[in-house]
Structure formats: structure tokens, C-alpha cells
N, C-alpha and C positions, 0 to 999 in steps of 0.2 A: 559344757565347759564354760567357765567364766572368762571373759576377755574385756579389755578396754576398747574404745573406738579405734585407738591407734593400732592395737594388736589386730583388730578385725580388718582394718584397712590393709595391713600387711598380708593377712590371710587372703583377702580378696585379690590383691596384686599377684600373689603366688598362684591362686586358682586361674586368674586371667592369663598368666604366663603359661600355665599348664595347658589351658585350652588352646592358646595360640601355638604352642609347640605341637600338640596333637594335630591341629589343622594343617600346620606346615609339613609335618611328617606325612600326613595323608596326601597333601598336594604333590609332594616329591615321589611318593611311592604308588599312588593309585593308578598311574599310567606310566609307561616307559617306552623308550625307543630301542629298536634292535635293527641292525643292518641286515640287508638281504643276505641270506646264506649264513647268518650268525645263529648260533644255538640260542634260541629265545629263552629257554629255561636257565641258561647259565648267567643271563643278565637280568632276569626277573627279580625285582626287589621284593622283600618280604612285605606283604600287605594282607590284612584280613579285614575285609569290609565290615562284617558284622561286629567284630570286636572293636574296631575303631569307632563305629557309630555308637556302640554301647558306652565306650569310654568318654566320647564327646558328650553324650546325653547325661551321663552321671556327673561330669564336671560342670556342665551348664546348669544342672539342677542344684548343685552345691552353690554355684554363683548366685542363682536366683534366691535361694534360701538365705544365704548370708546377706545379700543386699537388702532383702526384705526385713531381716532381723535388725540390721543397722538402721534402716528407715524407720522401723517401729520405735527403736530407741530414740532416734533423732526427733520424732514427733511427740514422744511421751515424756522425755526428760526435760525438766525446767531448770535453767541456770538461775539459781536463787538471786544473785545480785542484779540480774537484769529482768527477772520475771518473764523470760522468753524461753521457748523450747530451743533445742539445738538447731532445728531446721529454720526457725525464725532468725536465729543468730547468723546462720549461714547466708541469709539474705541481708540482714542488718549490717554486717561487717563490710560488704562491698558498697552498700549505700553510704556508710560513713567514709569509706575510702574515696568515693566520688565527691562527697561534700568537702572533704579535706583538700582534695586536689583543686576544686573550684575556689575555695577560700584562700588557698595558697597563691593562686594566680591573682585573685582580687587584692590580697594584702600587699602584693609587690608593685602595684601601680603607684605612680606619683599623683598627688592631688590635682596637678595641672601639668600636662605634657604637650609639647608641640607635636602636631600631627605630621606624619610622613607626607612628603609631597607626592609620592607615587608617580603617576603618569603625567601629572601637571608639569608645566614648563618651570624651569628653575628661576625664571625672572618674574614670576607672579609676586605682586606686592602684598597680597592678602595672606595673612598667617592664620592657620587653623589650630585650635587647641582642643585637646581632649581633657575633659574634667571628670574626675571620679564623682559619681552621684551618690555616694554613700560615705559613711564615717569609716575611714581606713583603720583607725584604732579599734573600733568595735569589731570589724572583720578580723583583725589580728587576735582579739580576745576570743572570738568564736572559733577561730582556727585552733587556738590552744586548747579550748574546751573539747572540740571534736577530736583532736589528736589524742588527748588524754582518755576520752571515752573509747576511742578505737583501740588504744593500747590495753585498756582494762578489759574490753570485750574479747580481744584476741587472747589475752592471758587467761581469762575465765574459761574460754572454749578450750584452750590448750590444757588447762588443769583438768577439766572434765574428760577430755579425750585420753588423758594419760592416767587417770586415777579411778574413775567410776566404771564399774564392770557391769556386764549384762550377760545373759546366758545365750550361748550359741551351741546348737546341736546339729550334727550331720547324720 
């Protein structure tokens, strides 16, 4: 079956939910309590160990196969406008986000700012200043370039995730 990354991710979430539901049902029904004198068979929950283990194993095998297929696609498909595979883009985008956050903080400083007194006494006559040791305008330009690159990278990845298909078989 042909799917996009977005569809595969939804399939994976569904399989993970199915696996969690099976495990929760097993947790609830694999053992039970009965009061002394109570008819144990009347309170015994339905539970088949072998069938449950088989269902869990089949679901986990599907999860492994699907994750592997997604990983192969991610390491093999190159996003043309960036010349990077999807797995590289999944590393690059957080790097751009961190760089953007750093530049955002750097671009918002004043070229010269009075330092906070902190623990020093208020009657100290010496004033300390903090100076930006870089060109704030250049940082602002770089911030805009990184922001634009980040937006393009996210859009390129979104486009691939929603349009390019690959084969998945169970």
C-alpha cells in the first residue's frame, strides 16, 4: 500500500494505541480478586494468555516493520531544495530553532546597558555597564535569515510528509 509520511505516522499511532489497549486489557484481566466464599468462576474475567500474547506479538511486529519502513524512507529521500535527507532535516530544524532563539535574545539587547546592582549595596558610587560586543544590526539580519530558512525547511518537510508516498506492507 502507498502512504505518505503523515499517513504512516497516523498508522503508527493507531498501532501504538492498539498495543497499549491490549496491554491494559491484559493487566486488568490476567489476575483478579475474589472474596472468601465467593464463586470464583462467576467473577473470573475473560482472559486467554496465548491469544493475548499472540495479538501483542503481531501488533509489535507491525510496529517494528512500519517504523523500519519510515526510517528507511527518512534516510533515503532527499529534500531537493536543501540537499538533505529527511532524517538530516529532522536534526537541522531543531538546530535552526536553537540558533533562532539565541539570535532573538542577542538582537534584543541594548548596545550599552546599566548592570543590575544585585547584591551590592545601593550606595555604591561605581556604575557598571554591559556592552554588546557584536553588531546588533548584523545579528538582526542573521535572525531574519535563520527565521526564513527555518520556515522554508519546515514547509519543505511538511510538503514531503503530505505528498511523497512510499510502500508499506504488513
